[in-house]
Biopython code that builds the backbone (N, CA, C, O; Angstrom):
import numpy as np
from Bio.PDB.StructureBuilder import StructureBuilder

atoms = [
    (1, "MET", "N", (69.219, 136.309, 111.327)),
    (1, "MET", "CA", (68.640, 134.928, 110.761)),
    (1, "MET", "C", (67.211, 135.183, 110.424)),
    (1, "MET", "O", (66.521, 135.964, 111.080)),
    (2, "LYS", "N", (66.730, 134.445, 109.285)),
    (2, "LYS", "CA", (65.408, 134.692, 108.923)),
    (2, "LYS", "C", (64.386, 133.671, 109.947)),
    (2, "LYS", "O", (64.633, 132.644, 110.578)),
    (3, "LYS", "N", (63.230, 134.435, 109.785)),
    (3, "LYS", "CA", (62.348, 133.742, 110.895)),
    (3, "LYS", "C", (61.136, 133.149, 110.237)),
    (3, "LYS", "O", (60.418, 133.794, 109.472)),
    (4, "ILE", "N", (60.907, 131.703, 110.616)),
    (4, "ILE", "CA", (59.808, 131.039, 110.098)),
    (4, "ILE", "C", (58.937, 130.535, 111.168)),
    (4, "ILE", "O", (59.308, 129.967, 112.195)),
    (5, "ALA", "N", (57.439, 130.878, 110.717)),
    (5, "ALA", "CA", (56.355, 130.340, 111.735)),
    (5, "ALA", "C", (55.886, 129.140, 111.285)),
    (5, "ALA", "O", (55.605, 129.090, 110.087)),
    (6, "VAL", "N", (55.726, 128.115, 111.981)),
    (6, "VAL", "CA", (55.039, 126.889, 111.651)),
    (6, "VAL", "C", (53.768, 126.988, 112.213)),
    (6, "VAL", "O", (53.713, 127.110, 113.437)),
    (7, "ILE", "N", (52.613, 126.956, 111.492)),
    (7, "ILE", "CA", (51.281, 126.718, 112.252)),
    (7, "ILE", "C", (50.478, 125.486, 111.621)),
    (7, "ILE", "O", (50.100, 125.343, 110.459)),
    (8, "ASP", "N", (50.334, 124.675, 112.673)),
    (8, "ASP", "CA", (49.688, 123.229, 112.552)),
    (8, "ASP", "C", (49.188, 122.688, 113.752)),
    (8, "ASP", "O", (49.829, 122.720, 114.802)),
    (9, "ASP", "N", (48.101, 122.207, 113.641)),
    (9, "ASP", "CA", (47.559, 121.498, 114.813)),
    (9, "ASP", "C", (48.238, 120.280, 115.263)),
    (9, "ASP", "O", (47.933, 119.786, 116.349)),
    (10, "ASN", "N", (49.098, 119.781, 114.542)),
    (10, "ASN", "CA", (49.387, 118.432, 114.778)),
    (10, "ASN", "C", (50.911, 118.679, 115.507)),
    (10, "ASN", "O", (51.707, 119.473, 115.004)),
    (11, "ASP", "N", (51.178, 118.041, 116.541)),
    (11, "ASP", "CA", (52.292, 118.252, 117.295)),
    (11, "ASP", "C", (53.474, 117.709, 116.628)),
    (11, "ASP", "O", (54.587, 118.236, 116.641)),
    (12, "VAL", "N", (53.140, 116.565, 116.017)),
    (12, "VAL", "CA", (54.164, 115.820, 115.126)),
    (12, "VAL", "C", (54.753, 116.520, 114.155)),
    (12, "VAL", "O", (55.966, 116.733, 114.176)),
    (13, "ASN", "N", (54.029, 116.919, 113.278)),
    (13, "ASN", "CA", (54.308, 117.961, 112.157)),
    (13, "ASN", "C", (54.905, 119.182, 112.537)),
    (13, "ASN", "O", (55.783, 119.652, 111.813)),
    (14, "ARG", "N", (54.578, 119.729, 113.507)),
    (14, "ARG", "CA", (55.343, 120.986, 114.029)),
    (14, "ARG", "C", (56.942, 120.512, 114.404)),
    (14, "ARG", "O", (57.960, 121.062, 113.983)),
    (15, "LYS", "N", (56.886, 119.639, 115.081)),
    (15, "LYS", "CA", (58.398, 119.163, 115.692)),
    (15, "LYS", "C", (59.296, 118.846, 114.563)),
    (15, "LYS", "O", (60.482, 119.174, 114.544)),
    (16, "LEU", "N", (58.552, 118.043, 113.400)),
    (16, "LEU", "CA", (59.283, 117.543, 112.376)),
    (16, "LEU", "C", (59.782, 118.702, 111.579)),
    (16, "LEU", "O", (60.963, 118.689, 111.232)),
    (17, "PHE", "N", (58.874, 119.882, 111.192)),
    (17, "PHE", "CA", (59.148, 120.980, 110.563)),
    (17, "PHE", "C", (60.272, 121.726, 111.427)),
    (17, "PHE", "O", (61.232, 122.284, 110.896)),
    (18, "GLN", "N", (60.113, 121.694, 112.463)),
    (18, "GLN", "CA", (61.299, 122.294, 113.322)),
    (18, "GLN", "C", (62.602, 121.635, 113.283)),
    (18, "GLN", "O", (63.632, 122.302, 113.377)),
    (19, "LYS", "N", (62.615, 120.558, 113.171)),
    (19, "LYS", "CA", (63.739, 119.708, 112.932)),
    (19, "LYS", "C", (64.541, 119.743, 111.682)),
    (19, "LYS", "O", (65.763, 119.613, 111.621)),
    (20, "PHE", "N", (63.714, 119.935, 110.678)),
    (20, "PHE", "CA", (64.282, 120.268, 109.491)),
    (20, "PHE", "C", (64.620, 121.485, 109.267)),
    (20, "PHE", "O", (65.297, 121.676, 108.256)),
    (21, "LEU", "N", (64.317, 122.483, 109.992)),
    (21, "LEU", "CA", (64.688, 124.096, 109.772)),
    (21, "LEU", "C", (65.589, 124.602, 110.698)),
    (21, "LEU", "O", (66.378, 125.496, 110.391)),
    (22, "ILE", "N", (65.535, 124.045, 111.948)),
    (22, "ILE", "CA", (66.117, 124.764, 113.106)),
    (22, "ILE", "C", (67.689, 125.268, 112.943)),
    (22, "ILE", "O", (68.114, 126.269, 113.519)),
    (23, "HIS", "N", (68.460, 124.458, 112.104)),
    (23, "HIS", "CA", (69.931, 124.474, 112.033)),
    (23, "HIS", "C", (70.001, 125.788, 110.989)),
    (23, "HIS", "O", (71.082, 126.376, 110.999)),
    (24, "GLN", "N", (69.131, 126.227, 110.232)),
    (24, "GLN", "CA", (69.245, 127.509, 109.278)),
    (24, "GLN", "C", (68.572, 128.532, 109.590)),
    (24, "GLN", "O", (69.000, 129.613, 109.184)),
    (25, "TYR", "N", (67.276, 128.505, 110.432)),
    (25, "TYR", "CA", (66.442, 129.528, 110.678)),
    (25, "TYR", "C", (65.805, 129.482, 111.866)),
    (25, "TYR", "O", (65.579, 128.409, 112.426)),
    (26, "GLU", "N", (65.441, 130.697, 112.383)),
    (26, "GLU", "CA", (64.725, 130.883, 113.672)),
    (26, "GLU", "C", (63.324, 130.443, 113.438)),
    (26, "GLU", "O", (62.652, 131.064, 112.615)),
    (27, "VAL", "N", (62.746, 129.287, 114.172)),
    (27, "VAL", "CA", (61.746, 128.594, 114.041)),
    (27, "VAL", "C", (60.436, 128.823, 115.191)),
    (27, "VAL", "O", (60.533, 128.299, 116.300)),
    (28, "LYS", "N", (59.516, 129.443, 114.913)),
    (28, "LYS", "CA", (58.473, 129.502, 116.043)),
    (28, "LYS", "C", (57.275, 128.529, 115.753)),
    (28, "LYS", "O", (56.840, 128.351, 114.615)),
    (29, "LEU", "N", (56.873, 128.033, 116.656)),
    (29, "LEU", "CA", (55.839, 127.151, 116.431)),
    (29, "LEU", "C", (54.532, 127.351, 116.969)),
    (29, "LEU", "O", (54.528, 127.686, 118.154)),
    (30, "TYR", "N", (53.238, 127.212, 116.318)),
    (30, "TYR", "CA", (52.028, 127.550, 116.871)),
    (30, "TYR", "C", (51.052, 126.327, 116.511)),
    (30, "TYR", "O", (51.062, 125.668, 115.472)),
    (31, "ASN", "N", (50.350, 126.209, 117.434)),
    (31, "ASN", "CA", (49.358, 125.119, 117.323)),
    (31, "ASN", "C", (48.113, 125.493, 116.872)),
    (31, "ASN", "O", (47.268, 124.616, 116.690)),
    (32, "ASN", "N", (47.822, 126.832, 116.630)),
    (32, "ASN", "CA", (46.558, 127.194, 116.175)),
    (32, "ASN", "C", (46.824, 128.502, 115.582)),
    (32, "ASN", "O", (47.751, 129.188, 116.013)),
    (33, "ALA", "N", (46.008, 128.934, 114.535)),
    (33, "ALA", "CA", (46.084, 130.033, 113.839)),
    (33, "ALA", "C", (45.736, 131.432, 114.652)),
    (33, "ALA", "O", (46.297, 132.486, 114.352)),
    (34, "ILE", "N", (44.829, 131.348, 115.630)),
    (34, "ILE", "CA", (44.511, 132.441, 116.432)),
    (34, "ILE", "C", (45.637, 133.120, 117.093)),
    (34, "ILE", "O", (45.795, 134.339, 117.161)),
    (35, "ASP", "N", (46.501, 132.085, 117.634)),
    (35, "ASP", "CA", (47.861, 132.343, 118.536)),
    (35, "ASP", "C", (48.662, 133.070, 117.656)),
    (35, "ASP", "O", (49.159, 134.164, 117.924)),
    (36, "PHE", "N", (48.803, 132.390, 116.478)),
    (36, "PHE", "CA", (49.824, 133.052, 115.383)),
    (36, "PHE", "C", (49.461, 134.471, 115.189)),
    (36, "PHE", "O", (50.297, 135.365, 115.320)),
    (37, "ILE", "N", (48.158, 134.703, 114.860)),
    (37, "ILE", "CA", (47.584, 136.033, 114.439)),
    (37, "ILE", "C", (47.817, 137.198, 115.555)),
    (37, "ILE", "O", (48.185, 138.351, 115.329)),
    (38, "GLN", "N", (47.519, 136.625, 116.780)),
    (38, "GLN", "CA", (47.758, 137.573, 118.047)),
    (38, "GLN", "C", (49.285, 137.988, 118.046)),
    (38, "GLN", "O", (49.714, 139.065, 118.460)),
    (39, "SER", "N", (50.000, 137.005, 117.537)),
    (39, "SER", "CA", (51.583, 137.420, 118.084)),
    (39, "SER", "C", (52.043, 138.271, 116.782)),
    (39, "SER", "O", (53.233, 138.585, 116.806)),
    (40, "LEU", "N", (51.367, 138.662, 115.746)),
    (40, "LEU", "CA", (51.571, 139.706, 114.984)),
    (40, "LEU", "C", (51.505, 141.096, 115.334)),
    (40, "LEU", "O", (52.026, 141.967, 114.637)),
    (41, "SER", "N", (50.784, 141.359, 116.551)),
    (41, "SER", "CA", (51.069, 142.444, 117.123)),
    (41, "SER", "C", (52.215, 142.850, 117.669)),
    (41, "SER", "O", (52.108, 143.985, 118.134)),
    (42, "ASP", "N", (53.342, 142.338, 117.805)),
    (42, "ASP", "CA", (54.588, 142.512, 118.073)),
    (42, "ASP", "C", (55.426, 142.499, 116.869)),
    (42, "ASP", "O", (55.641, 141.392, 116.376)),
    (43, "GLU", "N", (55.951, 143.562, 116.291)),
    (43, "GLU", "CA", (56.348, 143.600, 114.982)),
    (43, "GLU", "C", (57.858, 142.790, 114.934)),
    (43, "GLU", "O", (58.412, 142.638, 113.845)),
    (44, "HIS", "N", (58.432, 142.319, 116.103)),
    (44, "HIS", "CA", (59.703, 141.398, 116.149)),
    (44, "HIS", "C", (59.405, 140.012, 115.755)),
    (44, "HIS", "O", (60.186, 139.258, 115.175)),
    (45, "ALA", "N", (57.970, 139.696, 116.196)),
    (45, "ALA", "CA", (57.486, 138.223, 115.875)),
    (45, "ALA", "C", (57.206, 138.041, 114.459)),
    (45, "ALA", "O", (56.922, 136.904, 114.083)),
    (46, "ILE", "N", (57.246, 139.025, 113.590)),
    (46, "ILE", "CA", (56.651, 138.755, 112.255)),
    (46, "ILE", "C", (57.644, 137.936, 111.543)),
    (46, "ILE", "O", (58.839, 138.226, 111.583)),
    (47, "PRO", "N", (57.123, 136.765, 110.792)),
    (47, "PRO", "CA", (58.081, 135.904, 110.314)),
    (47, "PRO", "C", (58.360, 136.556, 108.855)),
    (47, "PRO", "O", (57.747, 137.488, 108.335)),
    (48, "ASP", "N", (59.425, 135.834, 108.347)),
    (48, "ASP", "CA", (59.750, 136.098, 106.859)),
    (48, "ASP", "C", (58.936, 135.161, 106.031)),
    (48, "ASP", "O", (58.531, 135.389, 104.892)),
    (49, "LEU", "N", (58.751, 134.121, 106.709)),
    (49, "LEU", "CA", (57.659, 133.023, 105.705)),
    (49, "LEU", "C", (57.093, 132.062, 106.979)),
    (49, "LEU", "O", (57.562, 131.815, 108.090)),
    (50, "ILE", "N", (55.898, 131.652, 106.305)),
    (50, "ILE", "CA", (55.114, 130.782, 107.006)),
    (50, "ILE", "C", (54.827, 129.543, 106.355)),
    (50, "ILE", "O", (54.431, 129.443, 105.194)),
    (51, "ILE", "N", (55.095, 128.358, 107.352)),
    (51, "ILE", "CA", (54.555, 127.054, 106.954)),
    (51, "ILE", "C", (53.263, 126.647, 107.489)),
    (51, "ILE", "O", (53.235, 126.406, 108.696)),
    (52, "LEU", "N", (52.181, 126.524, 106.815)),
    (52, "LEU", "CA", (50.642, 126.675, 107.123)),
    (52, "LEU", "C", (49.915, 125.287, 106.766)),
    (52, "LEU", "O", (50.014, 124.798, 105.640)),
    (53, "ASP", "N", (49.247, 124.743, 107.702)),
    (53, "ASP", "CA", (48.380, 123.776, 107.575)),
    (53, "ASP", "C", (46.927, 124.264, 107.047)),
    (53, "ASP", "O", (46.478, 125.377, 107.319)),
    (54, "ILE", "N", (46.389, 123.508, 106.427)),
    (54, "ILE", "CA", (44.957, 123.922, 105.881)),
    (54, "ILE", "C", (43.722, 123.724, 106.883)),
    (54, "ILE", "O", (42.886, 124.607, 107.078)),
    (55, "MET", "N", (43.702, 122.439, 107.508)),
    (55, "MET", "CA", (42.843, 121.967, 108.141)),
    (55, "MET", "C", (42.960, 122.179, 109.646)),
    (55, "MET", "O", (43.507, 121.297, 110.308)),
    (56, "MET", "N", (42.534, 123.178, 110.190)),
    (56, "MET", "CA", (42.878, 123.362, 111.626)),
    (56, "MET", "C", (41.487, 123.895, 112.169)),
    (56, "MET", "O", (40.689, 124.478, 111.434)),
    (57, "PRO", "N", (41.251, 123.644, 113.559)),
    (57, "PRO", "CA", (40.112, 124.006, 114.135)),
    (57, "PRO", "C", (40.246, 125.439, 114.370)),
    (57, "PRO", "O", (41.362, 125.957, 114.338)),
    (58, "ASP", "N", (39.041, 126.217, 114.637)),
    (58, "ASP", "CA", (38.980, 127.567, 114.685)),
    (58, "ASP", "C", (39.141, 128.628, 113.503)),
    (58, "ASP", "O", (38.371, 129.560, 113.274)),
    (59, "MET", "N", (40.210, 128.324, 112.852)),
    (59, "MET", "CA", (40.694, 129.324, 111.723)),
    (59, "MET", "C", (41.319, 128.384, 110.616)),
    (59, "MET", "O", (42.423, 127.932, 110.920)),
    (60, "THR", "N", (40.892, 128.066, 109.578)),
    (60, "THR", "CA", (41.773, 127.297, 108.699)),
    (60, "THR", "C", (42.937, 128.073, 107.900)),
    (60, "THR", "O", (43.009, 129.300, 107.829)),
    (61, "GLY", "N", (43.843, 127.157, 107.305)),
    (61, "GLY", "CA", (44.802, 127.876, 106.707)),
    (61, "GLY", "C", (44.405, 128.765, 105.543)),
    (61, "GLY", "O", (45.190, 129.637, 105.171)),
    (62, "TYR", "N", (43.388, 128.618, 105.023)),
    (62, "TYR", "CA", (43.002, 129.389, 103.855)),
    (62, "TYR", "C", (42.557, 130.690, 104.291)),
    (62, "TYR", "O", (42.735, 131.671, 103.569)),
    (63, "GLU", "N", (41.859, 130.796, 105.682)),
    (63, "GLU", "CA", (41.399, 131.915, 106.108)),
    (63, "GLU", "C", (42.732, 132.873, 106.770)),
    (63, "GLU", "O", (42.805, 134.097, 106.877)),
    (64, "VAL", "N", (43.523, 132.028, 107.076)),
    (64, "VAL", "CA", (45.069, 132.718, 107.575)),
    (64, "VAL", "C", (45.595, 133.484, 106.372)),
    (64, "VAL", "O", (45.856, 134.687, 106.391)),
    (65, "ALA", "N", (45.736, 132.611, 105.237)),
    (65, "ALA", "CA", (46.380, 133.383, 104.039)),
    (65, "ALA", "C", (45.585, 134.607, 103.427)),
    (65, "ALA", "O", (46.100, 135.542, 102.814)),
    (66, "LYS", "N", (44.194, 134.432, 103.710)),
    (66, "LYS", "CA", (43.448, 135.529, 103.200)),
    (66, "LYS", "C", (43.619, 136.725, 104.056)),
    (66, "LYS", "O", (43.709, 137.861, 103.590)),
    (67, "TYR", "N", (43.662, 136.436, 105.366)),
    (67, "TYR", "CA", (43.800, 137.397, 106.344)),
    (67, "TYR", "C", (45.081, 138.315, 106.003)),
    (67, "TYR", "O", (45.091, 139.538, 105.868)),
    (68, "LEU", "N", (46.314, 137.285, 105.885)),
    (68, "LEU", "CA", (47.673, 138.032, 105.663)),
    (68, "LEU", "C", (47.720, 138.814, 104.448)),
    (68, "LEU", "O", (48.222, 139.937, 104.492)),
    (69, "LYS", "N", (47.156, 138.249, 103.138)),
    (69, "LYS", "CA", (47.298, 138.974, 102.009)),
    (69, "LYS", "C", (46.355, 139.960, 101.748)),
    (69, "LYS", "O", (46.352, 140.459, 100.623)),
    (70, "SER", "N", (45.425, 140.391, 102.714)),
    (70, "SER", "CA", (44.533, 141.352, 102.415)),
    (70, "SER", "C", (44.962, 142.401, 103.509)),
    (70, "SER", "O", (44.106, 143.237, 103.800)),
    (71, "ARG", "N", (46.181, 142.464, 104.153)),
    (71, "ARG", "CA", (46.643, 143.450, 104.895)),
    (71, "ARG", "C", (48.140, 143.919, 104.260)),
    (71, "ARG", "O", (48.989, 143.088, 103.935)),
    (72, "ASP", "N", (48.304, 145.179, 104.152)),
    (72, "ASP", "CA", (49.480, 145.501, 103.655)),
    (72, "ASP", "C", (50.731, 145.321, 104.339)),
    (72, "ASP", "O", (51.799, 145.224, 103.736)),
    (73, "SER", "N", (50.590, 145.265, 105.866)),
    (73, "SER", "CA", (51.857, 144.988, 106.649)),
    (73, "SER", "C", (52.072, 143.798, 106.840)),
    (73, "SER", "O", (53.023, 143.504, 107.564)),
    (74, "PHE", "N", (51.210, 142.693, 106.216)),
    (74, "PHE", "CA", (51.530, 141.331, 106.245)),
    (74, "PHE", "C", (51.723, 140.796, 104.776)),
    (74, "PHE", "O", (52.358, 139.760, 104.577)),
    (75, "LYS", "N", (51.263, 141.392, 103.935)),
    (75, "LYS", "CA", (51.077, 140.540, 102.404)),
    (75, "LYS", "C", (52.579, 140.299, 102.043)),
    (75, "LYS", "O", (52.729, 139.500, 101.119)),
    (76, "HIS", "N", (53.573, 140.753, 102.506)),
    (76, "HIS", "CA", (54.834, 140.551, 102.077)),
    (76, "HIS", "C", (55.553, 139.021, 102.474)),
    (76, "HIS", "O", (56.518, 138.466, 101.949)),
    (77, "ILE", "N", (54.610, 138.545, 103.706)),
    (77, "ILE", "CA", (55.084, 137.301, 104.175)),
    (77, "ILE", "C", (54.840, 136.080, 103.038)),
    (77, "ILE", "O", (53.825, 135.899, 102.366)),
    (78, "LYS", "N", (56.005, 135.352, 103.034)),
    (78, "LYS", "CA", (55.645, 134.245, 102.277)),
    (78, "LYS", "C", (54.900, 133.009, 102.672)),
    (78, "LYS", "O", (55.119, 132.601, 103.813)),
    (79, "ILE", "N", (54.098, 132.375, 101.963)),
    (79, "ILE", "CA", (53.574, 131.273, 102.583)),
    (79, "ILE", "C", (53.800, 129.772, 101.871)),
    (79, "ILE", "O", (53.802, 129.665, 100.644)),
    (80, "ILE", "N", (53.935, 128.959, 102.502)),
    (80, "ILE", "CA", (53.968, 127.658, 102.032)),
    (80, "ILE", "C", (52.898, 126.786, 102.569)),
    (80, "ILE", "O", (52.946, 126.553, 103.777)),
    (81, "VAL", "N", (52.096, 126.349, 101.984)),
    (81, "VAL", "CA", (51.023, 125.378, 102.379)),
    (81, "VAL", "C", (51.612, 123.967, 102.438)),
    (81, "VAL", "O", (52.255, 123.490, 101.503)),
    (82, "CYS", "N", (51.333, 123.246, 103.720)),
    (82, "CYS", "CA", (51.921, 121.971, 103.725)),
    (82, "CYS", "C", (50.462, 121.274, 104.143)),
    (82, "CYS", "O", (49.926, 121.673, 105.176)),
    (83, "SER", "N", (49.936, 120.425, 103.493)),
    (83, "SER", "CA", (48.531, 119.861, 103.716)),
    (83, "SER", "C", (48.380, 118.505, 103.192)),
    (83, "SER", "O", (49.002, 118.107, 102.207)),
    (84, "ALA", "N", (47.646, 117.882, 103.779)),
    (84, "ALA", "CA", (47.225, 116.428, 103.386)),
    (84, "ALA", "C", (46.270, 116.437, 102.019)),
    (84, "ALA", "O", (46.150, 115.506, 101.223)),
    (85, "LEU", "N", (45.582, 117.826, 101.959)),
    (85, "LEU", "CA", (44.646, 117.950, 100.906)),
    (85, "LEU", "C", (45.379, 118.188, 99.806)),
    (85, "LEU", "O", (46.181, 119.120, 99.738)),
    (86, "ASN", "N", (45.117, 117.220, 98.707)),
    (86, "ASN", "CA", (45.895, 117.260, 97.509)),
    (86, "ASN", "C", (45.034, 117.372, 96.179)),
    (86, "ASN", "O", (45.533, 117.118, 95.083)),
    (87, "SER", "N", (43.786, 117.744, 96.329)),
    (87, "SER", "CA", (43.193, 117.683, 95.260)),
    (87, "SER", "C", (43.387, 119.256, 94.360)),
    (87, "SER", "O", (43.882, 120.275, 94.842)),
    (88, "GLU", "N", (42.886, 119.110, 93.056)),
    (88, "GLU", "CA", (43.113, 120.313, 92.220)),
    (88, "GLU", "C", (42.453, 121.570, 93.026)),
    (88, "GLU", "O", (43.027, 122.614, 93.332)),
    (89, "VAL", "N", (41.268, 121.248, 93.259)),
    (89, "VAL", "CA", (40.466, 122.389, 94.002)),
    (89, "VAL", "C", (41.083, 122.979, 95.243)),
    (89, "VAL", "O", (40.982, 124.175, 95.513)),
    (90, "ASP", "N", (41.660, 122.194, 95.913)),
    (90, "ASP", "CA", (42.535, 122.568, 97.068)),
    (90, "ASP", "C", (43.706, 123.440, 96.802)),
    (90, "ASP", "O", (43.979, 124.459, 97.438)),
    (91, "ILE", "N", (44.381, 122.942, 95.794)),
    (91, "ILE", "CA", (45.702, 123.685, 95.364)),
    (91, "ILE", "C", (45.373, 124.915, 94.599)),
    (91, "ILE", "O", (46.125, 125.879, 94.735)),
    (92, "GLU", "N", (44.167, 125.021, 93.674)),
    (92, "GLU", "CA", (43.650, 126.249, 93.100)),
    (92, "GLU", "C", (43.153, 127.195, 94.055)),
    (92, "GLU", "O", (43.344, 128.401, 93.904)),
    (93, "LYS", "N", (42.516, 126.712, 95.044)),
    (93, "LYS", "CA", (42.165, 127.665, 96.202)),
    (93, "LYS", "C", (43.196, 128.338, 96.917)),
    (93, "LYS", "O", (42.961, 129.469, 97.343)),
    (94, "ALA", "N", (44.454, 127.733, 97.137)),
    (94, "ALA", "CA", (45.477, 128.236, 97.896)),
    (94, "ALA", "C", (46.306, 129.126, 96.884)),
    (94, "ALA", "O", (46.923, 130.099, 97.318)),
    (95, "GLU", "N", (46.327, 128.799, 95.526)),
    (95, "GLU", "CA", (46.726, 129.804, 94.698)),
    (95, "GLU", "C", (46.178, 130.935, 94.443)),
    (95, "GLU", "O", (46.853, 131.961, 94.365)),
    (96, "ASP", "N", (44.805, 130.916, 94.264)),
    (96, "ASP", "CA", (43.988, 131.964, 94.423)),
    (96, "ASP", "C", (44.105, 133.143, 95.549)),
    (96, "ASP", "O", (43.902, 134.339, 95.340)),
    (97, "LEU", "N", (44.513, 132.484, 96.903)),
    (97, "LEU", "CA", (44.998, 133.211, 98.011)),
    (97, "LEU", "C", (46.235, 133.789, 97.859)),
    (97, "LEU", "O", (46.618, 134.584, 98.718)),
    (98, "GLN", "N", (47.015, 133.490, 96.789)),
    (98, "GLN", "CA", (48.423, 133.927, 96.558)),
    (98, "GLN", "C", (49.376, 133.382, 97.442)),
    (98, "GLN", "O", (50.185, 134.151, 97.962)),
    (99, "VAL", "N", (49.410, 132.079, 97.714)),
    (99, "VAL", "CA", (50.356, 131.483, 98.532)),
    (99, "VAL", "C", (51.510, 131.127, 97.597)),
    (99, "VAL", "O", (51.265, 131.077, 96.392)),
    (100, "ASP", "N", (52.908, 130.844, 98.093)),
    (100, "ASP", "CA", (53.810, 130.848, 97.159)),
    (100, "ASP", "C", (54.462, 129.637, 97.034)),
    (100, "ASP", "O", (55.524, 129.564, 96.416)),
    (101, "ASP", "N", (53.793, 128.407, 97.699)),
    (101, "ASP", "CA", (54.066, 127.115, 97.301)),
    (101, "ASP", "C", (52.976, 126.271, 97.889)),
    (101, "ASP", "O", (52.183, 126.803, 98.666)),
    (102, "TYR", "N", (52.869, 125.024, 97.591)),
    (102, "TYR", "CA", (51.853, 124.229, 98.248)),
    (102, "TYR", "C", (52.548, 122.760, 98.092)),
    (102, "TYR", "O", (52.821, 122.262, 97.000)),
    (103, "LEU", "N", (52.804, 122.116, 99.419)),
    (103, "LEU", "CA", (53.344, 120.830, 99.457)),
    (103, "LEU", "C", (52.491, 119.800, 99.945)),
    (103, "LEU", "O", (51.718, 120.134, 100.843)),
    (104, "VAL", "N", (52.466, 118.782, 99.605)),
    (104, "VAL", "CA", (51.453, 117.649, 100.053)),
    (104, "VAL", "C", (52.140, 116.802, 101.283)),
    (104, "VAL", "O", (53.285, 116.355, 101.214)),
    (105, "LYS", "N", (51.487, 116.686, 102.140)),
    (105, "LYS", "CA", (51.954, 115.924, 103.364)),
    (105, "LYS", "C", (51.787, 114.359, 102.982)),
    (105, "LYS", "O", (50.825, 114.007, 102.299)),
    (106, "PRO", "N", (52.794, 113.391, 103.461)),
    (106, "PRO", "CA", (53.930, 113.531, 104.144)),
    (106, "PRO", "C", (54.815, 114.411, 103.272)),
    (106, "PRO", "O", (55.035, 114.088, 102.105)),
    (107, "VAL", "N", (55.332, 115.525, 103.815)),
    (107, "VAL", "CA", (56.452, 116.401, 103.196)),
    (107, "VAL", "C", (57.855, 115.833, 103.169)),
    (107, "VAL", "O", (58.288, 115.554, 104.287)),
    (108, "ASN", "N", (58.657, 115.600, 102.157)),
    (108, "ASN", "CA", (59.764, 115.337, 101.927)),
    (108, "ASN", "C", (60.804, 116.291, 102.458)),
    (108, "ASN", "O", (60.927, 117.338, 101.821)),
    (109, "HIS", "N", (61.661, 116.094, 103.631)),
    (109, "HIS", "CA", (62.299, 117.104, 103.894)),
    (109, "HIS", "C", (63.124, 117.814, 102.875)),
    (109, "HIS", "O", (63.210, 119.028, 103.054)),
    (110, "GLN", "N", (63.705, 117.354, 101.920)),
    (110, "GLN", "CA", (64.510, 118.069, 100.791)),
    (110, "GLN", "C", (63.446, 118.834, 100.364)),
    (110, "GLN", "O", (63.654, 120.007, 100.673)),
    (111, "ASP", "N", (62.314, 118.673, 99.742)),
    (111, "ASP", "CA", (61.502, 119.489, 99.152)),
    (111, "ASP", "C", (61.218, 120.832, 99.861)),
    (111, "ASP", "O", (61.253, 121.965, 99.380)),
    (112, "LEU", "N", (60.897, 120.391, 101.262)),
    (112, "LEU", "CA", (60.500, 121.564, 102.328)),
    (112, "LEU", "C", (61.665, 122.672, 102.261)),
    (112, "LEU", "O", (61.458, 123.875, 102.102)),
    (113, "LEU", "N", (63.099, 121.978, 102.429)),
    (113, "LEU", "CA", (64.388, 123.148, 102.245)),
    (113, "LEU", "C", (64.207, 123.655, 100.978)),
    (113, "LEU", "O", (63.948, 124.856, 100.890)),
    (114, "LEU", "N", (64.282, 123.051, 100.073)),
    (114, "LEU", "CA", (64.145, 123.576, 98.643)),
    (114, "LEU", "C", (63.437, 124.842, 98.595)),
    (114, "LEU", "O", (63.873, 125.974, 98.385)),
    (115, "SER", "N", (62.087, 124.372, 98.865)),
    (115, "SER", "CA", (60.970, 125.547, 98.667)),
    (115, "SER", "C", (61.236, 126.915, 99.658)),
    (115, "SER", "O", (61.053, 128.082, 99.311)),
    (116, "VAL", "N", (61.660, 126.498, 100.828)),
    (116, "VAL", "CA", (62.038, 127.642, 101.896)),
    (116, "VAL", "C", (63.263, 128.228, 101.199)),
    (116, "VAL", "O", (63.297, 129.459, 101.205)),
    (117, "GLY", "N", (64.360, 127.547, 100.550)),
    (117, "GLY", "CA", (65.316, 128.087, 100.384)),
    (117, "GLY", "C", (65.153, 129.220, 99.171)),
    (117, "GLY", "O", (65.845, 130.226, 99.016)),
    (118, "GLN", "N", (64.205, 128.832, 98.480)),
    (118, "GLN", "CA", (63.793, 129.709, 97.029)),
    (118, "GLN", "C", (63.138, 130.888, 97.418)),
    (118, "GLN", "O", (63.246, 131.946, 96.799)),
    (119, "LEU", "N", (62.416, 130.721, 98.495)),
    (119, "LEU", "CA", (61.557, 131.952, 98.882)),
    (119, "LEU", "C", (62.091, 132.791, 99.825)),
    (119, "LEU", "O", (61.596, 133.917, 99.887)),
    (120, "ILE", "N", (63.145, 132.462, 100.710)),
    (120, "ILE", "CA", (63.663, 133.357, 101.757)),
    (120, "ILE", "C", (65.062, 133.474, 101.560)),
    (120, "ILE", "O", (65.735, 134.176, 102.314)),
]
sb = StructureBuilder()
sb.init_structure("model")
sb.init_model(0)
sb.init_chain("A")
sb.init_seg("    ")
for serial, (resi, resn, name, xyz) in enumerate(atoms, 1):
    if name == "N":
        sb.init_residue(resn, " ", resi, " ")
    sb.init_atom(name, np.array(xyz, "f"), 0.0, 1.0, " ", f" {name:<3s}", serial, name[0])
structure = sb.get_structure()
């Protein structure tokens, strides 16, 4: 079963994404990027795809994407940004970091499933 990590500091968003995905994927929830980054030391915890919020304390989603894409052992991980930020600048910044898709919150569950299905 494919693994998805959801990294979002909002509990409601994490649980909603889990509800959408749990029937088809193994879903692991993280309320901050630091815990997620630390989990990568266990190679069995490395996900196939990440659903990533941008605005989080301590480490932004942009910083997470930059970290992952700059390391050979993690750059294969697909990234879907799900953020309330919807300006062209925000979307271009994510694209420059080589994220695979950008969905604006509130996310329609059909759009999320379609994006995930196309990437993994």
